[in-house]
N, C-alpha and C positions, 0 to 999 in steps of 0.2 A: 615876252611881256607883259607885263597886268595892264589889264585897260579898263574903259566902264559901256556897258550899254544901258541903254535908257529903258525904263518898262515906266508901263504908261497906265492912269488909274483906271479903272472900272467902274460904272455904278450907273444898275438898271442890265444889268448886260449887254451897256454899250460905252466905248472906249473914250476919255474925255482925253483934254488936252492937256491933264495935268501929268505928269510922271514924277519919278523920281529917277538917284542912276546904284544900279547895281557894276558889284565890283569883279573883277575877272580875275583867275590866276590861272595861275599851270600845279600842277594839288603831286606833288613826290610821284605819284604812277602816272604822271601825264596827261592825268583827264584833269578837266577845264575843274572849275571849283568856280562859287561865288556866293555873294555874298549883299544882300540887299541891304534900301532901307537910308540911302544918300541924302545930303540934301543938294550936293553938286556935286561935278565931274570927278574935283580935283579929289576932294575927299574918298573919293570911290576908289580914283587910283595911287593915291598917299596910301591907303590898306590896301589895294592886293600889290604893289610893292613890295610893302611890307612881310605880308606875305611867303612874299619870294623869296625875303631876307632867310627871312629866318626857315626855309628851309632848305638853302641852301647850308648855313650854319648849323643846322641837326635841331635846331633846336622848336621848331615848329609840331603846334599841337589843331590838330585836324576841329574848328570853331563847332562842330556836330557833338564829336565826346565832350567840347569841356564845357557841354552845355545840357551833358547829361544830369542829373538830375541826383543828386546823392543819396534819398531812397533807390532810385532806378540799378545805381553802383552797390548799394551795396549788399545789394542780392545777387549781383551778380559775386563782388568780394566770397560770401557768408556760402557761394554755393561748391563754391574753388576751394575751400580754405579747408582742410582735414580736422580735424580737434576730438582730445575727450570727450563725448557726448558733456561731461557738467561744463565743461568751458566753452562746448556752441551750446548750450541751455542759458547760462552767465547771458552770452554773451548775444543769446536771442534776446529775453529778456531787459536785458538795457535798451537793443536800439527798439525793443515797440512799445516800452514804458515808456522811454526818457526821451530817447534820441531823432527817431523820428519823428515823433507826432513832432515837434519843432522843423527837423531841418530838412521832412524830407522829398520838399518842394524846391525845394532851392539849389537850384545849379550849382554840376564840385566848383566852375570857376568865379563864379562873388560870395564863396566862404571864406570868411574871415577874422583871424585873429581876432579881433577884438569884439568884433560881433557874440566870437564863440564864447567870449573869456567873460562878456555881461555876461551871456544866455544860461550860465555855473554856478552864477554866484545867485541869483533867483534865484533853484532848481529844489523843493523842499525836501534834499534829501539831505540825509550824515553825507562830513566833507571826504572821509575815501570815498562813498560811494558816485560823488560828483570825478571824483575823480574816472579812477575807473570808466566817468563814463565819455569825458573826453581822450582819456588814452585810447581808446573803440577806435571814438569818431579819426586821430592824427594816424591810426591805425590805416585803419583805412584809408585815409584822404593821402597815405604814402605806397601802397596802393593803387589810387590811383593814377601819381603820381610815373607808377615801372609803370603800370597798362598804359601809359600817350594819356590821358587824358585832361594831368595837367603836369607842368613842366615845374610845380614846385610843394610839399606843402608847407602851407600856411600857419600852420600848428604844431611843426616839432620844433622839439624844443625848449618851447614856451614854457614859463612859472603860471602857474594862475592863481591872480587876486582869488586873496579869499576874506574875509566879511567879518572882516573884527571892530564891526557896528553894533553897540545896543546887547545885546544879550546874546551871539555870537560867538564873542568872547568867552562865557563860562562853563569853565571844563565839561564834559560831561556826568554825570553823577554816576559811576558806576556804579556795577553789580551790585557785587558782595565789596558792602558796605565795611568791614571788618580792614581794623589798619596790616597790614601781614599775609591780608590774601591768605588762599590754604592751608592749611595744615596738615602733617602729614595720620594725623590725629581723625581730621573730620571725615579723609580719606577713608579711615580701617573702621570707622563705627557707620560709615555707608555703606560700607559692604557687608560690615553685620548684618545690617537691617534691612537689604535686601538679598540676605538668601545667598547661598555659595552659585549657584548660573549668576549669577546677576552682581552680587556681590566679586567674584576671581574679573569677571572686564573692570571691574573699578582701579581697581586695586593695580592692575597692567599697566591700564592709563596716567594712573598717577602716579608707578613706580620703575617705567620702560618706556613709557610719552608718543605712547600709538600716536595719529590722527584719532578721526571718530570715521573715517571711513576704513580707513587701514587695518582698524580695528574688524572691521566686521569684516574683511578684510580674507581675514588668519583662518588659513586651513589648517588643519590638525599636523597635518606633516609640517609643516613649517611650523610649527605653536616651541615643538622643543630641538631644536638639531641642537650640534655641538661647536664651537670656537675652537682649535689646538690652534694650538703659537708656542712660539722656543719661544722661553724665559728662562737666561742666563746658560746654565746649564740641563736643563728641564725643560720641561711645558706648561703652558700656562692652558688648563684645560676649563670650559665654562657650557654652560646652554644659553641658548640666543632664541627670538623673534627673529623669522624670514619674512626680512618686511616686502611685497615685491608686484602686491596687486590692493585694488579698494576697491571696494564696495558705491557705488556712486548712488547718489539719487536727484534726478532729477526732469525738466516737459520735454519729453522729446519732440521732434518735429521734425520733419520734413526735406526737403532739401531750395524748397521755398517760402520756407522756416514757417508753414500751419501745425498747427499745435497737431495730439496723437497724445499728448496722455506723460502723465507722470509712469517714469519706470525706475527698476532698483539694478544695478548691470555691475557685471565683474569688467576694474579695467586697470591697465598698468596705471604704478606712482604715476604718479606730479607730476614730476622729474627723476634726473638724473641722483641725484641729494636726496632724495626719501630713494630711491631703494638702497636695502641699509638691513646689515645684523646688528637685532641691539645686547646687546651682553644681561642674564638674567640673574638679579644676587637670589642670593641659592634657597631664599626662601617661595617666593613668587614661582623661582621655576619650579617647588615640591609640587605648591597649593595648584597648577598650573598642570605638571602631573599627575595629580588626582582626576581631575574637574578631566581632563581629553577622555584617560579612562573612561570615564562614569559619564560622560555627554554623549547621545549616540548622532552627532549629526556628523556632519566634516567639517560647517565650520564651528569654532570657535567658542563663538559666541552669536547669537541668533535666537528665537525666538522657542518659546519649550515644540513648535510646531517645527522648528528648521528652518522657519525661513527668516531672510535677515532685517531686518532692524531699520523701522521707518522715523525718519527723526520724530514725528509726532509722536509717534505712542510710547517709540523711551522716553521722551519727556514726560508723556501723563504718568509712569512709571514712578523718572528719577524726582519728578518734582515737587511732591507730598513729601516723599523723599530725604527731600533736604528744606525743606522752607517749614515742615509741617505738616498736619492734618488735623480735623476734631473725631471724635468719636464718635460712630455711627451702630446706636442701637439694635438690638437681633431683631428684625418684624417680620409677616406672614414675607414669602421671597427672596427675602436682601440676612445676610451672617452679621454676626454682628464683626466690628473692623473698631481696633483698639488706638484710641488716638496716639499721634507722633510726635513727639516734642521735636523744631525744630533744628536740627546741626544747624547747618550753614543755610541761611540763603544767599538766597542768585548764582550756586554754587552747578560748575553745571560740567559734562565732558572737557571742556574747552579748554573751562582755569585747573583743572585736573592734569590734562598732560602738560598743560603753565609749572605743575607745580614740581614735576617732571624735574624739568629745567630750573626753575627756582631749586630743587634740592643740587645739583650738578653742581649749581654755583658758590652756592653755601659749600657742599664737601668739597671745592677750591680742585674739581675734576676739569685736568690741562683741555685747554681746549681744543684740538683735535678731535677728540672724543666725545665735546660736548656736543660741538659742532651737529659729528656724525653721528649722534646716538636722537639725536632732538630730528633730525630728517633733517636739517639745514643747508645748507651751499657754504662753507666757513670764507668769507670776501675774503681778495689781498692777493698777494704774491707767497705771506702761510703755507693756505694747504697747500701749492704743488713740493714746498720741503717737510713739514713737520705729517709724521702721519702720530696713530696713536698704539702706542707697546705694549706688549702685558701689563710694564707697569704700571701703567697709566691705567689697563683695563681691571688689574685687580684691586689698585686702589676707591674707583667706581661701588663695584660694586660690595666692598667691605664697608661701606659708608652707605651704602642702600639698606645694608641689611640689619647695620647698627642703630640705622634711624629707626626701619619700624618697628625691631623692637623697644625702643625707649618710646617708640607714642604708644606701643600694646603696652606698655605696662603706664601708661600715664593715665590711658583709657581705664584701667584695669582688667585686664584683659591678657587670657593667658589662652585661648583658644579661642578657631572660629569656626559661627556656628555649626553650633554647640560636638564638635568634636571635643574624644578626652585630651588629644594631643596632636600636635602635628607630624606626626612620624605616627604616616598610615600601614595598617595588615599590612599582609603584602597574603591579596586572596585564595583559598585552595582553591 
């Protein structure tokens, strides 16, 4: 049964006549629990009695755990959760740059939804990033509940308040300012400009839709596999890309969050929907076949030395090709460089991947196949009932093939990269 004890104050090493009350109660393991600082005996006994009631009800939280700071528990959380390297790096970035500067020293039991919602509105980052930070905080708070530090997560299931005052309601300007976005013609012109080794990466992204990291992670052994699927009285056969891994670029950290430098690392795809086989239209299968034969490295899309592209290095190559560049005259120690007219300012690899999905929609590719090819998990019960058929696959690759050749005609090209035609002679 709970009771109270006097705690005399000490001044200059000597006990005074002033005192407060300390609550005493029996903890679940039978040991004595205490909580000091009560002004009266009744308040101390009431508090101790409430603790014993919560213990019997199975809802008690050790006050020492409840007073653990968010910073302390977030370090425990990160050390106990094994995720893909890129996911872990992103979580640490959000913690270090946004969450911990505000919440590091707040005890878990004092964090409320009102304060978190107010804070996220003041963050000077885009709204999607704000949502990621709040979501990570909620995940950590839920883990604190599971670990016995809290009885409830005050952030769970709450909807963020979005700032709609002033300029906040104005839509962000799009990277690509042209109506309708990227065209197949843009992808072809960009591929032609960058040459075969870079251009085939562009065309594969635009007409097969791998993510940036998935393209970098593509090995020769998975670049041109075969799909064989029964179709009527016969068989549907086509070439495929098998996407099973990706190259991730992220800030590596130790278990305590200490930065160890940026790394490029091969990892499994991000989820089960991302692991997939993508059917290739004939033109792309042919071009990839030539590239695989010519390319000396195991990674299909990599630098001239066989290393993986870093985003910054690829951007320095892609941006002038898309946005245009000035002529550079020849001078001592510097070669001549021709001017490039812009193809489409703002065009990037994500926009090329979006082009693939847009073309699928334009060609009325059936949803089960469209989601599969894009590496998206189809929502709802239909994903368990509707499966891609051979007829769906045949329609998709015929449509993409026709789009490619129509776009080639529109830009006045019969061939790519100076080849006489698109049938490569057999080597003797």
